C-alpha positions as CSV (number, residue, x, y, z in Angstrom):
1,M,33.8,9.5,-1.8
2,H,34.1,6.4,-3.8
3,H,31.0,4.6,-5.7
4,N,31.0,1.4,-7.1
5,T,28.9,0.6,-10.2
6,I,26.4,-2.0,-9.2
7,H,23.2,-3.9,-10.9
8,P,20.7,-4.5,-8.4
9,K,17.8,-7.0,-9.3
10,M,15.2,-4.8,-7.2
11,F,15.8,-0.9,-6.1
12,Y,13.7,-0.6,-3.4
13,Y,15.4,2.1,-1.5
14,G,12.7,2.8,1.1
15,F,9.3,3.4,0.7
16,P,6.2,3.8,2.7
17,V,4.2,0.3,2.8
18,I,0.6,0.5,1.7
19,L,-2.1,-2.4,2.3
20,L,-4.1,-1.5,-1.1
21,T,-7.6,-2.7,-0.6
22,T,-9.6,-3.5,-4.1
23,C,-12.8,-5.1,-5.0
24,D,-13.4,-7.9,-7.5
25,Q,-16.6,-8.0,-9.6
26,Q,-18.6,-9.7,-6.9
27,G,-17.6,-6.7,-4.1
28,K,-15.4,-9.1,-2.0
29,T,-12.2,-6.8,-0.8
30,N,-8.7,-8.4,-1.8
31,I,-5.7,-6.9,0.3
32,T,-2.3,-6.3,-1.8
33,P,0.7,-5.2,0.1
34,I,2.8,-2.9,-2.0
35,S,5.7,-0.3,-1.8
36,S,5.9,1.5,-5.1
37,S,4.2,4.8,-4.6
38,W,4.4,8.9,-4.5
39,C,2.1,11.6,-4.2
40,L,1.5,15.0,-5.0
41,G,-1.4,17.2,-4.2
42,D,-4.5,14.9,-4.3
43,N,-2.8,12.3,-6.7
44,V,-1.1,9.5,-6.2
45,V,1.1,6.9,-8.5
46,I,1.3,3.4,-7.8
47,G,3.4,0.3,-9.6
48,L,1.8,-2.9,-9.8
49,S,2.5,-6.3,-11.4
50,T,-0.2,-7.0,-14.1
51,Q,-0.2,-10.6,-12.8
52,G,-1.9,-10.0,-9.7
53,K,-5.5,-9.7,-8.3
54,A,-4.8,-5.8,-7.3
55,F,-4.3,-5.1,-10.8
56,E,-7.5,-7.1,-12.2
57,N,-9.9,-5.4,-9.7
58,L,-8.6,-1.8,-10.6
59,Q,-9.4,-2.5,-14.3
60,Q,-12.7,-3.8,-13.5
61,C,-13.4,-1.7,-10.2
62,G,-11.6,1.5,-10.8
63,E,-11.5,2.2,-6.9
64,A,-9.1,1.3,-4.2
65,V,-8.0,2.6,-0.8
66,L,-4.3,3.3,0.1
67,N,-4.3,2.1,4.0
68,L,-0.9,3.3,5.1
69,A,0.8,0.9,7.9
70,D,2.4,1.9,10.9
71,Q,5.5,0.2,11.8
72,S,3.6,-1.7,14.4
73,L,1.9,-3.8,11.4
74,W,5.3,-5.1,9.7
75,Q,4.4,-8.9,10.8
76,Q,0.9,-8.6,9.9
77,V,2.2,-7.1,6.7
78,E,4.3,-10.1,6.2
79,S,1.8,-12.8,7.3
80,I,-0.2,-12.0,4.0
81,A,3.1,-11.1,1.4
82,S,3.4,-14.4,0.3
83,L,-0.1,-14.5,-0.6
84,T,-0.2,-11.7,-2.8
85,A,1.4,-12.9,-6.2
86,K,2.7,-15.8,-7.5
87,S,5.7,-17.4,-5.7
88,P,9.0,-16.9,-7.9
89,I,9.8,-19.9,-5.9
90,P,9.9,-23.3,-7.5
91,D,7.7,-25.8,-6.2
92,F,6.0,-23.4,-3.9
93,K,2.1,-24.3,-4.4
94,Q,0.3,-21.6,-3.9
95,D,-2.4,-19.7,-6.1
96,H,-2.8,-16.0,-4.7
97,Y,-6.5,-15.6,-6.3
98,Q,-7.5,-18.5,-3.7
99,F,-6.4,-16.3,-0.6
100,C,-8.5,-13.3,-1.1
101,D,-11.1,-14.1,1.2
102,T,-8.8,-14.9,3.6
103,K,-6.3,-12.1,3.9
104,F,-7.9,-10.0,6.3
105,E,-8.4,-13.1,8.8
106,R,-4.7,-14.3,8.0
107,G,-3.2,-10.8,8.7
108,N,-5.3,-10.3,11.7
109,F,-7.1,-7.1,10.2
110,T,-10.4,-5.6,10.4
111,A,-12.3,-4.6,7.4
112,Q,-14.0,-1.0,7.8
113,A,-16.3,0.1,5.5
114,A,-15.3,3.2,3.2
115,T,-17.2,6.0,3.1
116,Q,-17.4,7.1,-0.6
117,I,-16.1,4.0,-2.5
118,Q,-16.3,0.3,-2.5
119,P,-13.5,-1.3,-1.3
120,A,-13.2,-1.9,2.7
121,R,-10.5,0.2,4.6
122,I,-8.1,-1.6,7.5
123,L,-9.4,-0.2,10.7
124,E,-5.5,-0.8,11.8
125,C,-3.9,1.5,9.7
126,P,-3.8,4.8,11.1
127,I,-3.9,6.8,7.6
128,Q,-6.3,5.7,4.8
129,A,-6.9,7.3,1.3
130,E,-10.2,6.2,-0.7
131,T,-9.2,6.7,-4.5
132,Q,-10.3,6.3,-8.0
133,V,-8.3,5.5,-10.8
134,A,-7.4,8.5,-13.2
135,Q,-5.4,6.5,-15.7
136,I,-3.7,3.1,-16.1
137,N,-0.3,3.2,-18.2
138,L,0.8,-0.6,-19.1
139,R,4.5,-1.3,-19.3
140,E,5.7,-5.0,-19.9
141,G,4.9,-7.0,-16.6
142,Y,3.7,-4.0,-14.7
143,A,1.2,-0.6,-14.8
144,I,1.7,2.5,-13.3
145,I,-1.6,3.9,-12.1
146,E,-2.4,7.4,-11.1
147,L,-5.2,7.4,-8.7
148,K,-7.2,10.6,-7.6
149,I,-7.5,10.7,-3.7
150,V,-11.5,11.4,-2.7
151,V,-11.4,11.2,1.0
152,V,-8.6,10.9,3.6
153,H,-9.3,9.0,7.3
154,A,-6.6,9.9,9.7
155,H,-6.7,8.3,13.5
156,P,-7.6,11.4,16.0
157,D,-4.1,10.8,17.7
158,L,-2.1,11.9,14.5
159,I,-4.1,14.9,13.6
160,F,-3.1,18.6,14.7
161,D,-4.6,21.9,13.2
162,N,-7.7,20.0,12.0
163,D,-6.3,18.6,8.9
164,K,-2.5,17.9,9.3
165,I,-0.7,14.8,10.2
166,N,1.4,15.3,13.1
167,P,5.0,14.1,11.8
168,E,6.4,13.5,15.2
169,K,3.5,11.0,15.9
170,W,3.3,9.5,12.4
171,Q,5.5,6.5,12.4
172,P,5.4,4.8,8.9
173,L,6.3,1.1,8.1
174,I,8.9,1.6,5.5
175,Y,10.3,-1.1,2.8
176,N,13.9,-0.9,2.3
177,F,15.7,-3.5,0.0
178,R,13.3,-6.0,1.1
179,H,13.5,-5.2,4.8
180,Y,11.0,-3.8,7.0
181,H,12.1,-0.5,8.7
182,G,10.7,2.0,11.1
183,L,11.7,5.9,11.5
184,S,14.9,7.1,13.4
185,E,14.5,10.4,15.3
186,T,13.8,13.3,13.9
187,L,16.8,15.2,12.4
188,G,15.3,18.5,11.3
189,K,12.5,20.2,9.7
190,N,12.0,21.7,6.3
191,F,11.5,25.2,6.0
192,R,7.6,25.0,5.0
193,A,6.9,22.7,8.0
């Protein structure tokens, strides 16, 4: 197999879409679609631009809900995507801060109270993890943020053996090189399954 060397501007090779909810100092919940994350145990690491409201809120409030979108929500996610950060497109007039109050309405999402932290959950997301900031690592223009999971909520249809997510039923929305995708059929399972 031959490979060519390339230099892509973005290397988003396929990540689950998360609707991150955070609170400002007035207690208002903001929604930020993100796709840079990984999880191990009860620790989650996310990547965020330092120019957005979510980063500001995490610095001030220190709590967030990871609302995992399923593939049925891609159009709702996209409807608020341009409201999340300052646009790189010249002459595109927007200020991401002014839209914080309307993202639930604009995306047709329903706010649902969290059980352990302040930011609201998103009812339409089948899996939700309430988290607290463990550490913020600044880089140039972005931050790597370590979160500790406090509690996880899952739609009953996804659960088996009391506390496991059924991979046959969970259909996450995947962000893959700036396109939304669902999952294909199951190819097999790992020896630990």
